[in-house]
C-alpha positions in Angstrom: -139.8 2.5 4.0 -139.7 6.3 4.2 -139.5 8.3 1.0 -136.2 10.1 1.8 -134.5 12.2 -0.9 -131.7 9.5 -1.1 -134.3 6.8 -1.6 -136.3 8.8 -4.2 -133.0 9.5 -6.1 -132.2 5.8 -6.0 -135.6 4.8 -7.3 -135.6 7.4 -10.0 -132.2 6.5 -11.4 -132.4 4.2 -14.4 -129.4 2.1 -13.6 -127.2 1.2 -10.6 -123.6 0.1 -11.3 -121.8 -2.7 -9.6 -118.5 -3.9 -11.1 -116.1 -6.6 -10.0 -112.9 -7.2 -11.9 -109.6 -9.1 -11.2 -106.5 -9.2 -13.2 -106.5 -13.0 -12.9 -109.8 -13.2 -14.8 -108.7 -10.7 -17.4 -105.5 -12.7 -18.0 -107.3 -16.0 -18.2 -110.3 -15.0 -20.4 -108.8 -12.0 -22.3 -111.3 -10.8 -25.0 -113.8 -13.4 -24.0 -114.5 -11.6 -20.8 -117.6 -9.5 -20.7 -116.6 -5.9 -21.2 -119.9 -4.4 -22.2 -121.2 -1.3 -20.6 -124.7 -2.6 -21.3 -126.6 -3.2 -18.0 -127.6 -6.6 -16.9 -131.2 -6.6 -15.6 -131.5 -7.5 -11.9 -133.9 -6.7 -9.1 -131.6 -5.6 -6.2 -132.9 -3.1 -3.7 -129.5 -1.5 -3.2 -126.1 -1.3 -4.9 -124.4 -3.1 -1.9 -126.4 -6.3 -2.6 -125.6 -6.1 -6.3 -121.9 -5.6 -5.5 -121.8 -8.6 -3.2 -123.2 -10.8 -6.0 -120.9 -9.4 -8.6 -117.9 -10.1 -6.2 -119.2 -13.7 -5.7 -119.6 -14.3 -9.4 -116.1 -12.9 -10.0 -114.7 -15.3 -7.4 -116.3 -18.2 -9.3 -115.0 -17.1 -12.6 -111.5 -16.4 -11.4 -110.9 -19.9 -10.2 -109.3 -22.3 -12.7 -111.9 -24.7 -14.1 -111.3 -27.6 -16.5 -113.6 -29.8 -18.4 -112.9 -33.4 -19.4 -114.9 -36.0 -21.4 -114.4 -39.6 -20.4 -115.7 -42.4 -22.7 -116.7 -45.6 -20.9 -117.3 -48.9 -22.7 -120.8 -50.1 -21.9 -123.8 -48.3 -20.6 -124.8 -50.4 -17.6 -122.4 -48.8 -15.1 -123.4 -45.3 -16.1 -127.1 -46.1 -16.3 -127.0 -47.5 -12.7 -125.6 -44.4 -11.2 -127.9 -43.2 -8.4 -127.8 -39.4 -8.4 -131.3 -38.8 -7.1 -131.4 -36.1 -4.4 -127.8 -35.0 -4.7 -125.4 -33.3 -7.0 -123.6 -35.8 -9.3 -119.9 -35.5 -8.7 -116.8 -37.5 -9.8 -113.4 -37.7 -8.3 -110.7 -36.8 -10.9 -107.1 -37.8 -10.5 -104.5 -36.7 -13.1 -101.0 -37.7 -12.0 -99.4 -35.8 -14.9 -100.7 -32.5 -13.8 -101.0 -33.2 -10.1 -104.8 -32.8 -10.2 -106.6 -34.5 -7.4 -110.1 -33.0 -7.1 -113.8 -33.5 -6.8 -115.6 -32.4 -10.0 -119.2 -31.9 -11.1 -120.7 -34.4 -13.6 -122.2 -31.9 -16.1 -123.3 -34.3 -18.8 -123.9 -38.0 -19.3 -124.5 -39.3 -22.9 -125.3 -43.0 -23.5 -125.0 -44.4 -27.0 -126.9 -47.7 -26.9 -126.0 -48.5 -30.5 -122.3 -48.4 -29.8 -122.6 -49.5 -26.2 -120.6 -46.6 -24.9 -121.2 -43.8 -22.5 -119.5 -40.3 -22.4 -119.3 -38.5 -19.1 -118.4 -34.8 -19.0 -116.9 -33.6 -15.8 -116.2 -30.0 -14.9 -114.4 -28.3 -12.0 
C-alpha cells in the first residue's frame, strides 16, 4: 500500500473513533451502558471497519434479551443431551408474556447429591 499523506496521518494518529448509539439501548441499560471515552484496543485497518463492528454490536445490545433458570428433577435427561458439534439451544414458551422463541442454553449445572439439574437459557 502506498504511503500517501492520508495513510501516514491515519497510521500516526494514536486513536480512531467509531461510536454507535441508540436511544433504545440508552433507555434499556441507563447508567450501566458504557459511556467511557477510554479507547477499546482493536486492530482495524480503517475506521469504516471499526464502525461496522460497532454498529453490529449495538444491534445485538439493543435487542431485548432475557435469561431464565429452569430447575429439572434428576440429572439423567440433562446428562444425555447431545450438543456435540452444534450450539445448544432450547425452545422457550411463556404463555403469560406471549414469548415463543428459540434461546441459547448458556449454562448447565448438575447437582448429583440432590439429583437436580439447573439449565440457564438466554435470548
